[in-house]
N, C-alpha and C positions, 0 to 999 in steps of 0.2 A: 431241839429234836435229833434223836439218836435214833441211829439203823444198825442193824447187826446181821451178818449173813454167816451163817456156819454149817457144816456137814451134819445132816441129822445123824448119820451113823455113828460116827466116832467122836461128835461135838467140839471138833476143831473149826475155831474161829477163823473164816478167813480173811474178815476185815468188820471194823465198827468205824463207824464217823458220826461226828457232828454237828449239825447244821444249825445255823442261828435261825431264830423264830420266823416262820414263813419264808424260808428259804433266803431271808436277806443277804445281799452278798455286799462289799466295799468296791469291788470291781464291777464292770459291765456285765460280766458272764464269769462264773466259776465252772471249771471244767475238770476232768478226772479220767483216767483210763488205767484199769488193771487188767492183771493178767494172772489167773489162779490155775495151776497145775497140780493134779490129784492122780493116784493111783487109777481112779475109774473116769475121769474126765478133765476136759480143758474148758476153761471159762473165761471169755472177753467182756470185761464192761466198759462201755463207754457212756459217761454222764455230763450233763450240763444244767447249771441251775441259777438262778436270780429271783428275784422279789416273787413269790407267789406259784412259781413254775419250775419244776424239776424234770428233766429227759433223761430215760434210760435205756440202752441199747444193749441189751443182752444176747451173747452167743454162746451155747453151750454143745459140746461135744463129748458124750457118754461114751465109755466102753461097752457099758450095758446100762442098767439102770441106775439111776442115782439121785439121792432123796437131799433137798438143801432146807435150813430153817430161817426164815427171814422174819425179822422181828422188828419194829419201830414204835416210838412213843407217841406218834403223832398220827392221828387218822384223816387223809386227806382223801380228796377226789381221784380215783384214778383210773385213766383208760389204758385198758391192757389189749395190746394187737398181737398178735403170732402171726409172723411173717412166713415161717418155716418149721416142719415139724408138730411137736403136740406138748403142752403143758397141763398138768393136772395139778389141783392145787385143793388142800383141804386146811380149815382151822386146827390149829396142833392140840386145841382142847376137845375137840368134836370130830374124832378122824372118820365119823362114817359120813360126815358132809365131804363128798368129794366132787369137785366142778373139774371140768377140761374145755380146751378150747384148741382146734386144730389150725391147721395151713389156713392163713387169710380168712381166721374167725377174731372175733374181739368179745369182749365183756367190758363192763363199767362196774365199780367198785366204790362203795361208799366208807371208807373208813375200815374196810374188813380185811384188808392184809396188816394189821398189826400184829400177829402171831401166825405166820403160816407156812406150811410146808409144802415146796414145789418139788415134783416129781418128773424128771424127765428121763425118758427111755431111749430118744432119737435124736440126732444132730437138730436143733431147735434154735431158731433165732425169733426174739420177740421185744415190742416197743412198750415201755411203760411209762405213760405220760401223767404226772401227779400236779393236781391243782389244790392249793390251799381254798378253804370255804370261803375265808374272806375275798380273795380274790376273784372266785366264782362270782361271788356277789358284785363285788366291783365291776366287772365286765357285763355280766348279765341284769343286773338291777334286779335279782330275784334270790332268794334262797336256792340253794341245790336241792333239786327233787328228782330222784331217775326217772320218774312217768312223764316228767315235763320234756324228757329228749327222746329221739325217735331213734333206738338201737337195736337193732337185729344182730343176729348171731355173725352172719357173714360180712366183712368188711366191705362195703360200698366202692366202686371204682375211683370216685373223688378221694374219699379217704385215703386208699392205697397210694393214690399222687401224691398226697400231700405228705404221708409218711415217708416216700421215697426222697421227697424233697428236703424235709428236713435232715434225714439222715445223710444228706450229700451237700448240705449247705457249705456254700464257697467261702464264708464270712468270718470276719473273727472281730473282736471287743464289741463297740456298741452298734456296728451294723448287724451282728449276729445277732445280739439281743433285739434288735428291732425286728428281723427277720424273724427269728422264732415266735415271737409275740405276733406277729402279723398272723402265722400259720396258726396259733393256737385261738386266734380270733375268728379264724376260717372254722375252723373244725367245730367250735363253739355254734358258730352260726349256721353251721349245715345241719348238725342233729336237731337245733332248734326250730330251723324252718320246716323240716322234714317232719316234724312232729305237727306242726301246723297244717301241713296239707292232709286231708282227709282221705283215706285210702278207701275206695269202695270193694276192694277185692282183700279178704283176710283169709290167710292159709291157718289152716288146724296144724299142731306141732308134727304129727306123722305125715302131714302131708310136705311140710318143711324138710325135713329126713330125705324124704324121696327127690326132691327136685335137688339137694345137696347131693345125692348118688348119681341123679342125671347130669351133672355139673361135673363129678368126677369122670364119669363116663366119656363127656366131650373131652376133657383134658387128655384122658388116655390113649384114644385112639384118633389122632389127626389125619391119619392116611386113609382110614375107612370110616368116616363119619356117618353115625346113624339119624335116619329120619326124623323128623317130631314123632310119628305113630312109632316107629321102632324103639325111640326111648321111653314112650310113654308105657309101652307093655312090657320093656325090660325093667321099669322102675314100678311098676303097676299104679299109676296115677293118670289119669283120663288125661288126653292131648289139650285140651282147653284149661284145666288146671295146670297143668306143666308149663304151659304158653305164658299163662299170667304169672303162675309163682316165678317161673326163671326170671323174668323181667322185674319182677317185685322184690326180689332177694339179689340180684347181681347188676342191675340196672341195663341189662342187654337182652337183645333177644337170644334165642338159642343159637342161630347162625350168626347173630353179631359177634356173640361170644366166641363161637368158634375161629373167625377171623381174626380176632384180637389174640386169642393164644395161639394162633398160627404166625402172625407177625411178630409177635414176643420171640417166639420159638427161632423164627428166620432170624431177626435182628440179632440173636446170640449166637447162631451157626457161624452167621458172616462175620459179626465184629470180634466175636472171641474165638472161636475154633477156626476161623479163615475159611470155611468150607466153600467149594464151587457153587455158585449160583445153580447149577443144573440139577447137582445134589440134594441142596436146601430145597429148592421147589419140591424135589419127589419126598422130602423127610416131611416136610408140613403138608403134604396132601394134595399138591395140584400136578394134575399130569400135564399140564401144558406148561412150561417155564415162561412162555411169554404172557399169559395170563397171570402167574405167581410177579414178573417184574412190574406189571401195569398193577397189581393192587399194593404192591410193595411201594411203589413210587407215590402212589395215591397217599398213603397214609404218612411215611417220612420225609418225602419230597427230595429222595435222593435214589438213584440207581442202586439196586442191591451190591452190584460187582463193585462201587465205589468204596463198599467197607470191607471185604475180605482182601485187601492188597497189604501186605505187610508193612 
C-alpha cells in the first residue's frame, strides 16, 4: 500500500510512503513524525501503525487557505475526527462533491479517500483512524457496512475522551500496541452498541443544524447563559425538540453541557494560564466564587487553588 501527500497548487510532493499489506509490521508498533513548512502553511503529522490499524494526528496552520492532494492505493475504513478548525474535502475527479466537517465533528469513510483534495482555511487539528476491511471483519465478525454503525455528525463525549487518551498515550512498544488496540475495540463497540439502541426521537436535518447552533451559543457566552426558552427563540426550534435533540446529539442536557464547558475552561485557566481563582470564577460565569469552588471540587476532586500555583 502506498500513500502520497502533495500541494495541489504547485504539485510539490511532501512525502510518499509504502506500507506493507494491511499495515503489517515487524516491530510491535511503527511510528513516524513529520513536519512540513511551506510558504502558506505549517503541517505536523504524527502516525502510528501495526497490523490492520493506522492512526494519524494532523495539525495544519495555514497562512490563508491551502489545498493538499492525498492519494492512496488501498481503500480502508476511515474514521475522521476534526478536533479543531474545519476540513473540507472532495474527490479529485468530482470537484462538485464537496464535504466538510467542523470542530468536534466526525465522518466515516468507506474507501473514498483514495484520491482526495483536502482544503484547509484555518488552524485545524484532526485525527484519521484507518482500519483495513479484513481487520474489521476479524473483530466485528461481519463485513463492514456504514449503516450498521450509529454515526451522527457530532463527536459523542465518550469518543472525544477516547481520542484524547489515544493522543496522549504514555506507553511504548508492545504496551502501546495493546493500548491502542483496546481503544479501537472500545470505539467499534460504542458505535455498534449505539446502533442497537432504538431511538424513539429522530431529528430532521434542519433541526440538527439548529441544535448545533444552540450548542455554539452555549459555548460562546459562559457569563450570561441563555435559558432553554431563550435558546429556543434564538435558534427557531421549539424547546421540546431543543431539549431532546441537544441530549441526543451531545449526550448532555443543555445545562449539563454548560457545566462541562465551564469546568473545562476553568481547568485551562487555572492549570495553564495560572489565573487567580476569583478571576476564573468570574470568567466562567459564577458570581459567587464559593459556588465555583464547590462545583470544581465535585468534578475534579481537587481545590481549584491547587492548580494555579507555579
